[in-house]
N, C-alpha and C positions, 0 to 999 in steps of 0.2 A: 376421472383418472388423472387428468392433467392438474387439476386443482389439488389433488391429494399429493402428487409429486412435488408441486410447488410449496405446499404447506410443510411437507417433510423437510425440504431443502431449507426453507426459512427457519424452521425449528432448529436444524443443525447449525446454521449460521449464528443463531441467537445463543446457542450453548457455547460456541467457540469465540464469541464476541469479546469476552474479558481478556483472554489470552492474546487474541489478535490485536486488540487496542494496546495492550501492554507492549507487544512486539513493535507495533507501529510507532508508539511514543519513543521507545528505545532507538529505533532506526533513525527517526527524525532528529532526536536530540544528540545522539552519539555517533552514528555511523556515516553521516553525510560526507565528511571530508576524506573518507578512505576509498580505496579502489573497489570496484565492483566485486572482484574475486574475494577480497577480504570481507566485504559486507555479507556476501553469500555464506562464507564459512562461519562467521560469527552468528548470523541468523540461524543457521542449522544447529549450532550449539545452543542458542537461546530456545529454539523450539524444543530440542531434547530436554533442556532444563525445565521448561514449563511442564512438559509431559511427565517428567520424573517427579515433579512436585504436585502433580494432579491438577494443574491449571489447563483447562481445555483450550486448544488452539488448532489452527489449520496446519496439517502436516506439510503442506506446500505453501507456506505463508508468502503473500505478495502484498507490498504496501499499497499498490494500486487498488486491490480488491477491498481493502479496508477504507480507503479514502472515498471510494464511490465508483461509479461507472467508468471503466477505463477509457471508453470513447469520449465521454464528456470531459474527463480529466485531461486527456490529450488535446482536445479542441480548446480547452481553456488555456493550456500551456502555449499552444500555437498563437492564439489570439493575444495573450499577454506579451509574448515575444514580439509579435508584429507591432504592437503599440509601443514597446520599449525601443525597437530599432527604427521605426518609421522616421523619427526626427533626424536620424543619422543620414538618411537617404535623400533628404531635401537638398535642393540646390542652394548653394550659398547666395546670399543677397548682395 
């Protein structure tokens, strides 16, 4: 039963992959400098546009879900931030 549910979920994700990747690319390329409220509004419009044109995508699109495991993405961001800021915290010689 568990394998059947997982297989069904994976199949649904595969069907929506094209639209989700399209939305992710648009968000990364275009929406980065805008406010969160504006990004959310535009993404809702883009999701509706994809669905109107028959491009399958997730109704509640989130960039994190397309990029990978949200826990791993967050851990990577924190690790990268730590590496970037660590030289700033060193005592001057």
